[in-house]
KOLKE-875385 format. One record per residue (C-alpha): residue number from 0; x, y, z. Coordinates in steps of 0.1 Angstrom, whole numbers, plus 5000, padded with zeros to 4 digits. Layout:
REM residues N
<i->NUM; X->X; Y->Y; Z->Z>
...
This chain:
REM residues 350
<i->0; X->4958; Y->4533; Z->0494>
<i->1; X->4933; Y->4506; Z->0503>
<i->2; X->4942; Y->4475; Z->0524>
<i->3; X->4939; Y->4453; Z->0493>
<i->4; X->4961; Y->4476; Z->0472>
<i->5; X->4987; Y->4476; Z->0499>
<i->6; X->4985; Y->4438; Z->0502>
<i->7; X->4988; Y->4434; Z->0465>
<i->8; X->5022; Y->4451; Z->0463>
<i->9; X->5051; Y->4427; Z->0457>
<i->10; X->5027; Y->4397; Z->0454>
<i->11; X->5033; Y->4369; Z->0430>
<i->12; X->5003; Y->4357; Z->0409>
<i->13; X->5000; Y->4326; Z->0430>
<i->14; X->4999; Y->4347; Z->0462>
<i->15; X->4973; Y->4370; Z->0446>
<i->16; X->4951; Y->4339; Z->0439>
<i->17; X->4954; Y->4328; Z->0475>
<i->18; X->4943; Y->4362; Z->0486>
<i->19; X->4910; Y->4357; Z->0468>
<i->20; X->4906; Y->4319; Z->0468>
<i->21; X->4882; Y->4315; Z->0497>
<i->22; X->4856; Y->4341; Z->0486>
<i->23; X->4855; Y->4325; Z->0452>
<i->24; X->4853; Y->4290; Z->0467>
<i->25; X->4826; Y->4301; Z->0491>
<i->26; X->4806; Y->4317; Z->0463>
<i->27; X->4806; Y->4283; Z->0444>
<i->28; X->4794; Y->4266; Z->0476>
<i->29; X->4763; Y->4288; Z->0477>
<i->30; X->4753; Y->4275; Z->0442>
<i->31; X->4764; Y->4239; Z->0445>
<i->32; X->4752; Y->4227; Z->0479>
<i->33; X->4750; Y->4192; Z->0493>
<i->34; X->4712; Y->4185; Z->0492>
<i->35; X->4690; Y->4156; Z->0483>
<i->36; X->4700; Y->4134; Z->0465>
<i->37; X->4732; Y->4140; Z->0484>
<i->38; X->4751; Y->4112; Z->0466>
<i->39; X->4745; Y->4131; Z->0433>
<i->40; X->4757; Y->4165; Z->0445>
<i->41; X->4786; Y->4149; Z->0463>
<i->42; X->4801; Y->4139; Z->0429>
<i->43; X->4800; Y->4175; Z->0415>
<i->44; X->4814; Y->4188; Z->0448>
<i->45; X->4843; Y->4164; Z->0445>
<i->46; X->4863; Y->4184; Z->0420>
<i->47; X->4851; Y->4217; Z->0437>
<i->48; X->4866; Y->4205; Z->0470>
<i->49; X->4899; Y->4195; Z->0453>
<i->50; X->4904; Y->4232; Z->0444>
<i->51; X->4926; Y->4235; Z->0414>
<i->52; X->4951; Y->4263; Z->0407>
<i->53; X->4923; Y->4289; Z->0403>
<i->54; X->4944; Y->4306; Z->0376>
<i->55; X->4914; Y->4314; Z->0354>
<i->56; X->4893; Y->4332; Z->0381>
<i->57; X->4926; Y->4347; Z->0392>
<i->58; X->4931; Y->4363; Z->0358>
<i->59; X->4895; Y->4375; Z->0358>
<i->60; X->4899; Y->4391; Z->0393>
<i->61; X->4933; Y->4406; Z->0385>
<i->62; X->4922; Y->4422; Z->0352>
<i->63; X->4890; Y->4435; Z->0367>
<i->64; X->4909; Y->4451; Z->0396>
<i->65; X->4934; Y->4466; Z->0372>
<i->66; X->4905; Y->4483; Z->0354>
<i->67; X->4890; Y->4496; Z->0386>
<i->68; X->4864; Y->4471; Z->0397>
<i->69; X->4858; Y->4463; Z->0433>
<i->70; X->4866; Y->4427; Z->0445>
<i->71; X->4830; Y->4421; Z->0457>
<i->72; X->4818; Y->4429; Z->0421>
<i->73; X->4841; Y->4402; Z->0407>
<i->74; X->4836; Y->4372; Z->0429>
<i->75; X->4805; Y->4360; Z->0413>
<i->76; X->4818; Y->4359; Z->0377>
<i->77; X->4851; Y->4345; Z->0390>
<i->78; X->4832; Y->4317; Z->0408>
<i->79; X->4813; Y->4310; Z->0375>
<i->80; X->4847; Y->4308; Z->0357>
<i->81; X->4861; Y->4283; Z->0383>
<i->82; X->4829; Y->4262; Z->0383>
<i->83; X->4830; Y->4260; Z->0345>
<i->84; X->4865; Y->4245; Z->0349>
<i->85; X->4854; Y->4220; Z->0375>
<i->86; X->4825; Y->4206; Z->0354>
<i->87; X->4844; Y->4208; Z->0321>
<i->88; X->4874; Y->4189; Z->0336>
<i->89; X->4850; Y->4162; Z->0349>
<i->90; X->4836; Y->4157; Z->0314>
<i->91; X->4871; Y->4158; Z->0299>
<i->92; X->4884; Y->4131; Z->0323>
<i->93; X->4853; Y->4110; Z->0316>
<i->94; X->4858; Y->4113; Z->0278>
<i->95; X->4895; Y->4106; Z->0280>
<i->96; X->4891; Y->4080; Z->0308>
<i->97; X->4919; Y->4098; Z->0326>
<i->98; X->4936; Y->4082; Z->0356>
<i->99; X->4943; Y->4112; Z->0378>
<i->100; X->4931; Y->4147; Z->0384>
<i->101; X->4946; Y->4171; Z->0409>
<i->102; X->4966; Y->4142; Z->0425>
<i->103; X->4936; Y->4120; Z->0431>
<i->104; X->4917; Y->4094; Z->0410>
<i->105; X->4896; Y->4109; Z->0382>
<i->106; X->4860; Y->4112; Z->0390>
<i->107; X->4847; Y->4083; Z->0369>
<i->108; X->4873; Y->4060; Z->0386>
<i->109; X->4855; Y->4067; Z->0419>
<i->110; X->4818; Y->4070; Z->0410>
<i->111; X->4815; Y->4054; Z->0376>
<i->112; X->4810; Y->4069; Z->0342>
<i->113; X->4771; Y->4073; Z->0342>
<i->114; X->4767; Y->4090; Z->0376>
<i->115; X->4798; Y->4112; Z->0371>
<i->116; X->4787; Y->4125; Z->0337>
<i->117; X->4752; Y->4132; Z->0350>
<i->118; X->4766; Y->4151; Z->0379>
<i->119; X->4785; Y->4175; Z->0356>
<i->120; X->4750; Y->4188; Z->0345>
<i->121; X->4745; Y->4202; Z->0380>
<i->122; X->4777; Y->4221; Z->0378>
<i->123; X->4768; Y->4236; Z->0344>
<i->124; X->4733; Y->4246; Z->0355>
<i->125; X->4747; Y->4263; Z->0386>
<i->126; X->4772; Y->4281; Z->0365>
<i->127; X->4745; Y->4295; Z->0342>
<i->128; X->4724; Y->4305; Z->0373>
<i->129; X->4754; Y->4324; Z->0386>
<i->130; X->4758; Y->4343; Z->0353>
<i->131; X->4720; Y->4350; Z->0352>
<i->132; X->4721; Y->4364; Z->0387>
<i->133; X->4751; Y->4386; Z->0378>
<i->134; X->4734; Y->4398; Z->0346>
<i->135; X->4702; Y->4408; Z->0365>
<i->136; X->4723; Y->4426; Z->0392>
<i->137; X->4745; Y->4445; Z->0367>
<i->138; X->4721; Y->4453; Z->0339>
<i->139; X->4736; Y->4460; Z->0305>
<i->140; X->4772; Y->4453; Z->0317>
<i->141; X->4761; Y->4420; Z->0332>
<i->142; X->4745; Y->4410; Z->0299>
<i->143; X->4777; Y->4418; Z->0280>
<i->144; X->4796; Y->4396; Z->0304>
<i->145; X->4770; Y->4368; Z->0300>
<i->146; X->4773; Y->4370; Z->0262>
<i->147; X->4811; Y->4369; Z->0263>
<i->148; X->4811; Y->4339; Z->0287>
<i->149; X->4787; Y->4321; Z->0263>
<i->150; X->4809; Y->4329; Z->0233>
<i->151; X->4840; Y->4316; Z->0253>
<i->152; X->4823; Y->4283; Z->0262>
<i->153; X->4808; Y->4277; Z->0228>
<i->154; X->4843; Y->4280; Z->0212>
<i->155; X->4858; Y->4258; Z->0239>
<i->156; X->4833; Y->4231; Z->0233>
<i->157; X->4840; Y->4233; Z->0195>
<i->158; X->4877; Y->4228; Z->0203>
<i->159; X->4868; Y->4198; Z->0224>
<i->160; X->4849; Y->4183; Z->0195>
<i->161; X->4878; Y->4188; Z->0171>
<i->162; X->4902; Y->4172; Z->0196>
<i->163; X->4879; Y->4143; Z->0203>
<i->164; X->4873; Y->4137; Z->0166>
<i->165; X->4910; Y->4132; Z->0161>
<i->166; X->4915; Y->4110; Z->0192>
<i->167; X->4884; Y->4088; Z->0187>
<i->168; X->4877; Y->4089; Z->0150>
<i->169; X->4907; Y->4100; Z->0129>
<i->170; X->4935; Y->4084; Z->0150>
<i->171; X->4959; Y->4090; Z->0122>
<i->172; X->4990; Y->4111; Z->0125>
<i->173; X->4992; Y->4114; Z->0087>
<i->174; X->4961; Y->4135; Z->0088>
<i->175; X->4974; Y->4157; Z->0117>
<i->176; X->4992; Y->4190; Z->0114>
<i->177; X->5005; Y->4218; Z->0136>
<i->178; X->4976; Y->4239; Z->0121>
<i->179; X->4951; Y->4214; Z->0137>
<i->180; X->4970; Y->4215; Z->0170>
<i->181; X->4969; Y->4253; Z->0171>
<i->182; X->4932; Y->4253; Z->0163>
<i->183; X->4925; Y->4231; Z->0193>
<i->184; X->4948; Y->4252; Z->0215>
<i->185; X->4932; Y->4284; Z->0204>
<i->186; X->4898; Y->4274; Z->0217>
<i->187; X->4906; Y->4252; Z->0247>
<i->188; X->4935; Y->4272; Z->0261>
<i->189; X->4940; Y->4307; Z->0246>
<i->190; X->4904; Y->4318; Z->0248>
<i->191; X->4892; Y->4297; Z->0277>
<i->192; X->4923; Y->4298; Z->0299>
<i->193; X->4939; Y->4331; Z->0292>
<i->194; X->4923; Y->4360; Z->0273>
<i->195; X->4887; Y->4350; Z->0279>
<i->196; X->4890; Y->4354; Z->0317>
<i->197; X->4909; Y->4386; Z->0311>
<i->198; X->4882; Y->4400; Z->0288>
<i->199; X->4855; Y->4390; Z->0314>
<i->200; X->4874; Y->4409; Z->0341>
<i->201; X->4877; Y->4440; Z->0318>
<i->202; X->4839; Y->4438; Z->0310>
<i->203; X->4830; Y->4435; Z->0347>
<i->204; X->4850; Y->4467; Z->0353>
<i->205; X->4832; Y->4486; Z->0326>
<i->206; X->4861; Y->4484; Z->0301>
<i->207; X->4847; Y->4460; Z->0275>
<i->208; X->4853; Y->4482; Z->0245>
<i->209; X->4865; Y->4465; Z->0213>
<i->210; X->4900; Y->4480; Z->0215>
<i->211; X->4906; Y->4467; Z->0250>
<i->212; X->4892; Y->4433; Z->0243>
<i->213; X->4913; Y->4429; Z->0212>
<i->214; X->4944; Y->4440; Z->0230>
<i->215; X->4939; Y->4414; Z->0257>
<i->216; X->4932; Y->4387; Z->0230>
<i->217; X->4964; Y->4394; Z->0212>
<i->218; X->4985; Y->4391; Z->0243>
<i->219; X->4965; Y->4362; Z->0257>
<i->220; X->4968; Y->4342; Z->0225>
<i->221; X->5006; Y->4342; Z->0226>
<i->222; X->5006; Y->4334; Z->0263>
<i->223; X->4980; Y->4307; Z->0258>
<i->224; X->5000; Y->4289; Z->0232>
<i->225; X->5031; Y->4290; Z->0254>
<i->226; X->5011; Y->4278; Z->0284>
<i->227; X->4996; Y->4248; Z->0265>
<i->228; X->5029; Y->4237; Z->0250>
<i->229; X->5045; Y->4239; Z->0284>
<i->230; X->5016; Y->4218; Z->0298>
<i->231; X->5024; Y->4192; Z->0271>
<i->232; X->5061; Y->4192; Z->0280>
<i->233; X->5053; Y->4187; Z->0317>
<i->234; X->5030; Y->4158; Z->0308>
<i->235; X->5062; Y->4140; Z->0296>
<i->236; X->5088; Y->4154; Z->0321>
<i->237; X->5071; Y->4163; Z->0354>
<i->238; X->5069; Y->4141; Z->0385>
<i->239; X->5034; Y->4125; Z->0386>
<i->240; X->5027; Y->4135; Z->0422>
<i->241; X->5040; Y->4170; Z->0416>
<i->242; X->5021; Y->4175; Z->0384>
<i->243; X->4988; Y->4160; Z->0397>
<i->244; X->4982; Y->4140; Z->0365>
<i->245; X->4994; Y->4106; Z->0352>
<i->246; X->5028; Y->4110; Z->0335>
<i->247; X->5026; Y->4105; Z->0297>
<i->248; X->4988; Y->4107; Z->0299>
<i->249; X->4986; Y->4126; Z->0267>
<i->250; X->5003; Y->4097; Z->0249>
<i->251; X->4979; Y->4072; Z->0264>
<i->252; X->4950; Y->4094; Z->0254>
<i->253; X->4962; Y->4098; Z->0218>
<i->254; X->4963; Y->4136; Z->0220>
<i->255; X->4982; Y->4158; Z->0196>
<i->256; X->5013; Y->4176; Z->0208>
<i->257; X->5040; Y->4196; Z->0190>
<i->258; X->5065; Y->4171; Z->0203>
<i->259; X->5048; Y->4141; Z->0187>
<i->260; X->5041; Y->4160; Z->0154>
<i->261; X->5078; Y->4170; Z->0152>
<i->262; X->5090; Y->4135; Z->0159>
<i->263; X->5065; Y->4120; Z->0133>
<i->264; X->5076; Y->4146; Z->0107>
<i->265; X->5112; Y->4135; Z->0111>
<i->266; X->5107; Y->4098; Z->0116>
<i->267; X->5117; Y->4070; Z->0092>
<i->268; X->5089; Y->4053; Z->0072>
<i->269; X->5092; Y->4023; Z->0095>
<i->270; X->5090; Y->4044; Z->0126>
<i->271; X->5060; Y->4063; Z->0112>
<i->272; X->5042; Y->4029; Z->0107>
<i->273; X->5048; Y->4020; Z->0143>
<i->274; X->5036; Y->4054; Z->0155>
<i->275; X->5005; Y->4051; Z->0133>
<i->276; X->4997; Y->4017; Z->0147>
<i->277; X->4999; Y->4029; Z->0183>
<i->278; X->4978; Y->4060; Z->0177>
<i->279; X->4951; Y->4039; Z->0162>
<i->280; X->4946; Y->4020; Z->0194>
<i->281; X->4923; Y->4029; Z->0222>
<i->282; X->4938; Y->4041; Z->0255>
<i->283; X->4932; Y->4008; Z->0273>
<i->284; X->4948; Y->3988; Z->0244>
<i->285; X->4982; Y->4007; Z->0245>
<i->286; X->5010; Y->3989; Z->0263>
<i->287; X->5038; Y->4006; Z->0284>
<i->288; X->5062; Y->3995; Z->0257>
<i->289; X->5043; Y->4013; Z->0230>
<i->290; X->5041; Y->4045; Z->0250>
<i->291; X->5078; Y->4042; Z->0258>
<i->292; X->5084; Y->4039; Z->0220>
<i->293; X->5066; Y->4072; Z->0214>
<i->294; X->5086; Y->4088; Z->0241>
<i->295; X->5118; Y->4075; Z->0226>
<i->296; X->5108; Y->4089; Z->0192>
<i->297; X->5102; Y->4123; Z->0208>
<i->298; X->5136; Y->4122; Z->0225>
<i->299; X->5154; Y->4109; Z->0194>
<i->300; X->5141; Y->4137; Z->0172>
<i->301; X->5145; Y->4164; Z->0199>
<i->302; X->5108; Y->4170; Z->0201>
<i->303; X->5112; Y->4185; Z->0236>
<i->304; X->5138; Y->4210; Z->0224>
<i->305; X->5116; Y->4220; Z->0195>
<i->306; X->5086; Y->4225; Z->0218>
<i->307; X->5106; Y->4246; Z->0242>
<i->308; X->5118; Y->4268; Z->0214>
<i->309; X->5082; Y->4276; Z->0205>
<i->310; X->5074; Y->4283; Z->0241>
<i->311; X->5103; Y->4308; Z->0242>
<i->312; X->5092; Y->4323; Z->0208>
<i->313; X->5056; Y->4328; Z->0219>
<i->314; X->5067; Y->4342; Z->0253>
<i->315; X->5089; Y->4368; Z->0235>
<i->316; X->5059; Y->4377; Z->0213>
<i->317; X->5037; Y->4382; Z->0244>
<i->318; X->5064; Y->4404; Z->0259>
<i->319; X->5066; Y->4425; Z->0227>
<i->320; X->5028; Y->4429; Z->0227>
<i->321; X->5028; Y->4439; Z->0264>
<i->322; X->5055; Y->4465; Z->0256>
<i->323; X->5035; Y->4477; Z->0225>
<i->324; X->5003; Y->4482; Z->0246>
<i->325; X->5020; Y->4494; Z->0277>
<i->326; X->5006; Y->4529; Z->0275>
<i->327; X->4971; Y->4516; Z->0271>
<i->328; X->4971; Y->4498; Z->0305>
<i->329; X->4960; Y->4516; Z->0337>
<i->330; X->4989; Y->4528; Z->0358>
<i->331; X->4985; Y->4508; Z->0391>
<i->332; X->5001; Y->4479; Z->0410>
<i->333; X->4977; Y->4454; Z->0393>
<i->334; X->4992; Y->4461; Z->0359>
<i->335; X->5026; Y->4450; Z->0370>
<i->336; X->5012; Y->4419; Z->0387>
<i->337; X->4992; Y->4410; Z->0355>
<i->338; X->5024; Y->4412; Z->0335>
<i->339; X->5041; Y->4389; Z->0360>
<i->340; X->5012; Y->4365; Z->0358>
<i->341; X->5017; Y->4362; Z->0320>
<i->342; X->5052; Y->4349; Z->0327>
<i->343; X->5041; Y->4326; Z->0356>
<i->344; X->5015; Y->4309; Z->0334>
<i->345; X->5041; Y->4293; Z->0311>
<i->346; X->5073; Y->4295; Z->0331>
<i->347; X->5062; Y->4268; Z->0355>
<i->348; X->5070; Y->4233; Z->0367>
<i->349; X->5034; Y->4220; Z->0373>
């Protein structure tokens, strides 16, 4: 048994991530260096230095190791995965005018909108350079990973458009639905956060056949939905410092959540009119009293309980799929750890 295999036994997913965090972080640093103009690259380095949870590269690493890849063959695509999160989150915070990210002021609050958005281009270009270097080094398998990464990000950006269209253009809960919510979640969370990284890990390990990728997609979709709904719940219930983002930020930003949709569906005509009026306002125009009213509607109509029931339902679906495909997974310690990671992703408090 290798030292890594021995170290992996009995690890939690979070501990596994910490085992690989530094090599992934160091790889990102090779591609996004502080050079002239230093002020420009410092902005892109800001979110890199804050180092998020590294869950996405963690899933890529874990799945790749499960299918037999060596760690050194996974660090470059894992770094590209993490860097994609860093520049996408910067754009997301700028678009939403978010207050906090990873416990600190959002990037545009520090450096301004124009310079911050321009800096995200450096992150994106470095990410594509990483993937090109990987494709050149790995040949056909590298090209397959590049294509899957491209497919994942295209779908993610589409989901971002759909969400932004509702927030900034539609702004009308009467035109919203759970179907719309799940469409956004499918691209921005299920693919990008869960099964996409898992598929990339499998491809990097030479197990990118259609059957394997579809199996990971089925499981990851259920986990992804549970993960996102739990994220929405935490936005309302978690301590701001613990969560690292502004409490009730989703309500200020006018995002769709199952909790709000459930409350709106059950609200009286007068309450619906008040909710509609608030959702039509821009973030900066909403008052604390208005946000508190939305929160009260969610509590009144048991939106949190409804959302938690869906988390449980989707979690059970994921467990059933894991059991269904159990014989298709390799028999090693990484398999058990990956199954534990699926639970850790949505059974969380931050």
